[in-house]
C-alpha positions in Angstrom: 9.3 22.0 15.2 7.1 23.7 12.5 5.7 22.0 9.4 4.8 23.4 6.1 2.0 21.5 4.7 0.9 22.1 1.0 -1.6 19.7 -0.4 -0.7 18.7 -3.9 -1.2 20.3 -6.5 0.1 23.1 -4.3 -2.7 25.8 -4.4 -2.1 26.8 -0.9 0.0 26.0 2.1 0.0 26.2 5.8 2.5 26.4 8.6 1.4 24.1 11.4 2.9 23.3 14.8 4.0 19.7 15.4 0.8 19.1 17.4 -1.5 20.4 14.6 0.1 18.3 11.9 -0.3 15.2 14.2 -3.9 15.6 13.7 -3.1 14.6 10.0 -0.5 12.1 10.8 -0.2 10.9 14.4 3.1 9.2 14.0 4.6 12.5 14.6 3.6 12.4 18.1 6.5 10.0 18.4 9.1 12.5 17.1 11.9 11.5 19.6 11.5 8.0 18.8 11.7 8.6 15.0 14.8 10.7 15.4 16.3 8.2 17.6 15.9 5.2 15.1 16.8 7.4 12.1 13.4 7.0 10.7 12.1 10.7 10.4 13.1 11.2 6.8 11.6 8.0 5.5 8.3 8.8 7.7 8.2 12.3 6.3 8.3 11.0 2.7 5.7 8.2 3.6 3.5 11.0 5.1 3.8 13.2 2.0 2.5 10.1 -0.1 -0.4 9.2 2.3 -1.5 12.9 2.7 -0.5 13.7 -1.0 1.0 16.9 0.2 4.4 18.4 0.1 5.9 18.5 3.5 8.7 20.2 5.0 9.6 19.7 8.7 12.0 22.4 10.0 13.6 22.6 13.6 12.8 25.8 15.4 15.2 25.2 18.3 18.4 26.3 16.6 19.4 22.8 15.7 18.7 23.6 12.1 17.5 20.1 10.7 15.1 20.0 8.0 13.2 17.1 6.4 11.0 17.2 3.2 8.5 15.0 1.5 7.2 15.3 -2.1 4.2 13.3 -3.2 5.5 10.3 -5.6 9.0 11.0 -5.1 9.8 7.2 -4.5 7.3 6.6 -7.5 9.6 8.6 -10.0 12.7 7.3 -8.9 12.3 3.7 -7.6 16.0 3.4 -7.1 16.0 6.6 -5.3 17.8 7.3 -2.0 15.0 5.7 0.2 13.5 2.9 -1.7 16.4 0.4 -1.2 15.7 0.8 2.5 12.4 -0.8 2.1 13.1 -3.4 -0.7 14.1 -6.6 0.6 13.0 -6.0 4.2 10.5 -8.1 6.2 7.3 -7.0 7.6 8.6 -6.1 11.2 11.4 -4.0 9.6 8.8 -2.3 7.3 6.6 -1.3 10.3 9.7 0.2 12.2 11.1 1.9 9.2 7.6 3.6 8.7 7.0 4.2 12.4 3.9 1.8 12.2 5.0 0.1 15.4 4.5 3.2 17.6 1.4 4.3 19.3 -0.5 1.3 19.2 -1.1 1.0 15.5 -3.2 -2.1 15.0 -2.6 -4.2 11.8 -6.0 -5.6 10.7 -6.0 -9.0 9.0 -8.4 -9.3 6.0 -8.8 -11.7 3.2 -7.7 -10.7 -0.3 -11.3 -10.1 -1.6 -11.9 -7.8 1.6 -8.8 -6.0 0.9 -9.4 -5.4 -2.8 -12.8 -3.9 -1.9 -11.4 -1.7 0.6 -8.6 -0.4 -2.0 -11.1 0.4 -4.4 -12.6 3.2 -2.2 -9.2 4.7 -0.9 -8.0 7.6 -3.0 -4.7 7.6 -1.4 -2.5 5.2 0.3 0.5 2.8 -0.2 0.5 -0.9 -1.0 3.4 -3.1 -0.2 3.8 -6.4 -2.1 5.7 -9.1 -0.2 7.1 -12.1 -1.7 8.4 -15.3 -0.2 12.2 -15.6 -0.2 14.6 -18.1 1.3 14.8 -15.4 4.1 11.2 -15.2 4.7 8.6 -12.7 3.4 10.1 -9.5 2.0 9.1 -6.3 0.3 9.2 -6.9 -3.5 7.1 -3.8 -4.7 5.5 -0.5 -3.3 2.5 1.0 -5.0 1.3 4.6 -4.4 -2.5 4.7 -4.9 -2.3 8.4 -6.1 -0.1 7.3 -9.1 -2.1 6.6 -12.2 0.4 3.8 -13.3 0.5 2.2 -9.7 -3.3 2.4 -9.7 -3.5 0.7 -13.1 -0.8 -2.0 -11.9 -3.0 -2.4 -8.6 -6.1 -3.1 -10.5 -4.4 -5.7 -12.7 -3.0 -7.5 -9.5 -6.4 -7.1 -7.8 -8.0 -8.9 -10.7 -5.4 -11.8 -10.2 -5.9 -11.9 -6.5 -2.2 -10.9 -6.1 -1.0 -14.2 -7.4 2.9 -14.5 -6.8 2.7 -12.2 -3.6 2.7 -13.9 -0.1 1.5 -10.8 1.8 -0.3 -7.6 0.8 -0.1 -4.6 3.1 -2.2 -1.5 2.7 -1.3 1.7 4.7 -3.3 4.8 5.0 -4.4 7.4 7.3 -7.6 7.7 9.0 -9.4 11.0 9.5 -8.1 11.7 12.8 -4.6 11.1 11.8 -4.1 7.5 13.1 -2.4 4.8 10.7 -4.4 2.2 9.2 -2.8 -1.1 8.2 -4.5 -3.7 6.6 -2.9 -7.1 5.9 -4.0 -10.1 3.6 -2.1 -13.3 3.0 -2.2 -15.4 0.0 
């Protein structure tokens, strides 16, 4: 498996081995599990958003599979091919779809005010807003912190302490590639 990594805006690119790329996003250390559950395409797109980079994973063993991720792809087309997968799913299904249940990723519970303070300092990441439905708490909205409009909406929601949402989940990547998950309940 080879990974083409091009930070956005694409001024350069690098071809990385899977092990090298896993230093940027450790979820890819679990490639067999990602394939088995059918989560590879969505994880590549999520990684592209979290890293703010164009990604292309290509099989080198003759199978010929290829997966691409483009920063903001889900933002530009909220009804695109992958966003309905997340809309309406619960927290466990969200974690599974984004491979956040692999490799011992810990969800850190924080209060809304702590979460707001942390998010102000994050240049990249995604925020999932979950609302209470008759079937439980489900994903209602996804915000990409690198999008000007999503960041503006986030600032407005933070000023109102996320009124109307039962749970707010923030996802990011640490310097060593491990997933950061913060969760606050209202």
